[in-house]
C-alpha positions in Angstrom: 87.2 38.4 122.3 86.3 41.6 124.0 88.8 43.0 126.0 86.8 43.8 129.4 86.6 47.4 131.0 88.0 46.9 134.8 86.3 50.1 135.6 86.7 51.1 139.1 83.7 49.9 141.6 83.7 53.2 143.7 83.0 56.1 141.9 85.4 58.2 145.1 86.2 57.9 148.3 86.3 59.6 151.2 88.7 58.4 153.9 86.9 54.5 154.7 84.0 55.9 153.3 83.5 54.5 149.4 80.6 56.1 146.9 80.2 52.7 144.2 78.8 52.5 140.6 76.5 49.7 141.6 74.3 52.0 144.7 74.5 54.8 142.3 72.7 52.8 139.8 70.4 51.9 142.9 69.3 55.4 142.8 69.4 56.9 139.2 66.6 53.6 139.5 64.6 55.0 141.9 64.7 58.6 140.4 63.7 57.1 137.2 61.0 56.1 138.9 60.1 58.8 140.6 60.4 61.1 137.4 58.1 58.2 135.0 55.7 57.8 137.9 54.8 61.9 137.8 55.2 61.5 133.8 52.3 59.1 134.0 49.6 61.1 136.4 50.5 64.3 134.2 50.3 62.8 130.5 47.1 60.0 131.7 45.1 62.4 134.3 43.0 58.8 135.3 45.0 58.4 139.3 44.8 61.8 140.9 48.8 61.5 143.2 50.5 65.0 144.4 53.9 65.0 144.7 54.3 63.8 148.4 51.3 61.4 147.2 54.4 60.3 144.4 57.5 60.6 146.6 55.6 58.6 149.5 55.1 55.6 146.7 58.9 55.2 145.4 60.1 55.8 149.1 57.8 52.5 149.8 59.2 50.6 146.7 62.0 51.5 148.0 62.3 50.0 151.2 60.2 46.7 149.6 63.4 46.8 147.3 66.1 46.8 149.6 64.3 45.1 152.6 63.3 42.3 149.5 66.0 41.6 148.1 67.8 40.6 150.6 65.6 38.6 152.3 65.1 37.1 149.1 68.8 36.1 148.9 69.1 34.7 151.6 66.4 32.6 151.8 66.7 31.3 147.8 70.8 31.5 147.3 72.4 31.2 150.5 70.9 30.3 153.2 73.1 28.1 155.0 75.2 30.6 155.4 73.5 33.1 156.2 71.9 30.1 159.1 75.2 30.2 160.7 75.7 34.0 160.4 73.1 35.3 160.4 74.4 39.0 161.7 75.9 39.0 158.4 72.4 39.0 157.2 72.6 42.9 157.6 76.2 43.2 155.6 74.4 44.5 152.8 77.3 46.2 152.1 79.2 42.6 151.4 76.4 42.4 148.3 74.0 39.8 147.4 70.5 40.6 146.5 67.6 38.9 144.9 65.3 39.9 142.5 62.7 37.8 143.0 62.7 39.1 147.3 62.9 42.5 146.0 60.2 42.2 143.9 58.0 40.7 146.2 59.3 42.9 148.2 58.2 46.1 146.2 54.4 44.4 145.7 53.8 44.5 149.3 55.1 47.9 149.8 52.7 48.8 146.8 49.4 47.3 148.6 50.4 48.5 151.4 50.5 52.1 149.6 47.3 51.5 147.7 45.3 50.7 150.7 46.5 53.7 152.9 46.3 56.2 149.9 42.4 54.6 148.8 43.5 53.5 145.3 43.3 50.1 144.0 46.3 48.2 143.4 46.1 48.0 139.8 46.4 52.1 139.4 49.5 52.8 140.7 51.0 49.4 139.2 50.0 50.2 136.0 50.7 53.6 136.5 54.7 53.0 138.1 55.7 49.1 135.9 57.1 50.8 133.1 59.3 52.3 135.4 61.0 48.8 136.8 62.5 48.2 133.7 65.1 51.3 133.7 66.2 50.0 137.6 67.0 46.8 135.9 68.8 48.2 133.5 70.7 50.1 135.3 71.4 47.5 137.6 72.7 44.7 135.7 74.6 47.3 134.1 76.7 47.9 137.8 76.6 43.6 138.2 78.7 44.4 135.0 81.2 47.2 136.5 81.6 45.1 139.4 82.5 42.0 137.2 80.0 39.8 139.1 77.3 38.0 137.7 79.3 37.1 134.4 78.2 34.0 132.5 79.4 31.1 131.4 82.1 29.9 129.4 82.0 30.0 125.6 83.7 31.5 122.7 81.4 33.9 121.1 83.6 36.6 119.1 82.2 39.2 121.9 83.0 37.0 125.3 84.8 38.6 128.2 87.3 37.4 130.9 86.0 38.5 134.2 89.0 39.2 136.9 86.6 37.3 139.2 86.2 34.5 136.8 89.4 33.2 136.3 91.0 33.1 133.1 88.1 31.4 130.7 86.7 33.9 128.7 82.5 34.1 129.4 79.5 35.6 128.0 79.0 39.4 129.3 75.5 38.2 130.4 74.5 41.0 132.4 75.4 43.1 129.3 72.3 40.5 128.1 70.1 41.0 131.2 70.8 44.7 131.0 68.9 44.1 127.3 66.6 42.5 127.4 65.1 43.0 131.3 65.7 46.5 131.1 65.9 48.1 127.8 63.7 45.3 125.2 61.1 44.8 128.3 61.2 49.0 128.9 59.9 49.3 125.5 57.5 46.8 125.5 56.0 48.3 128.1 56.1 51.6 127.0 54.4 50.3 123.8 51.0 49.0 125.3 51.2 51.9 127.6 50.1 53.8 125.3 46.9 51.1 124.2 44.0 51.4 126.3 43.9 48.0 128.4 41.7 46.5 131.3 43.7 47.2 134.4 46.5 44.6 135.1 47.1 44.0 131.7 50.2 46.0 131.8 51.8 44.8 135.2 51.0 41.2 134.3 52.4 41.7 131.6 56.0 42.8 133.2 55.3 39.8 135.3 55.5 37.6 131.8 58.0 39.4 129.9 60.7 39.6 132.8 59.6 35.3 134.0 60.9 34.8 130.0 63.7 37.3 129.5 65.5 36.3 132.7 64.7 32.3 132.2 66.1 33.0 128.6 69.5 35.0 129.8 70.1 32.4 132.4 71.2 29.5 129.6 74.1 31.8 129.1 74.7 33.1 133.0 77.4 31.1 134.9 75.1 29.3 137.8 75.9 30.9 141.8 78.9 28.7 142.9 77.2 28.0 146.2 74.2 26.3 144.6 75.0 25.5 140.8 71.9 24.0 138.5 69.3 22.4 140.9 67.3 20.9 138.9 68.5 19.0 136.1 70.2 21.6 133.4 67.8 24.8 135.3 69.3 27.0 137.8 67.7 28.8 140.8 66.8 32.2 138.6 65.0 29.7 135.9 63.0 28.3 139.0 62.0 31.6 140.6 61.2 32.6 137.4 59.4 30.3 134.8 56.4 30.4 137.3 56.8 34.0 136.7 56.3 33.9 133.3 53.4 31.3 133.7 51.1 33.1 136.1 51.4 36.5 134.0 50.4 34.7 130.7 47.3 33.2 132.2 46.7 36.5 134.0 46.3 38.2 130.9 44.0 36.0 129.1 42.3 35.5 131.9 41.6 39.3 132.4 40.3 39.7 129.3 38.1 36.7 129.3 36.5 38.3 131.8 36.3 41.3 129.5 34.4 39.7 127.3 32.3 38.0 129.1 
């Protein structure tokens, strides 16, 4: 087995204030989104956005991620608890964010941004979507540093004992997700980004790719304690990701059929 590095989740503390790696990863993700969208606008020249517009887009996305992620976690993963303790929904420092909720929040935010700027949704979505895996990969590294969202018990040579996971050796599933949902998906979208594709293909490629990778990795990730496996051998993450994958592939097919028609 490999030794879990036990990195301090806090970068540093100033009195009662703690600056944590997990929050820093979110910040890096938003910075990466701004830089990537700026690079897209500069090099593709098919969408005219000022620096202020790009900053607005990232701000919209940030609110969508945070609000949607928290609401999604409340509804999908721990509704009974937050129904009994509604004020704790606002205790974001206690943890609890859902990618699926965060993505839906970002989707709504980008629709509003596109409408406000008078551009089509696919224009801004196709430009910005390759940056999302960067944030995903960084977020999973934050999960790894926190020692949370660890994998299922295993005896593979690279298993680790996580402080919050008991004495058993487990899959470092956070790193699997960082590799697949982060690096691999980013490289796929970066490759497709260089192609002349119909509007929407890049956006739906992300949907299909993320849904597929997340569904696969969930077989190695420990199910949420309060939920367990909810549908036979499948987790809540798989229950939410499978429709993403199916819809993504279906929409790509539909777009290409319409192009040929």
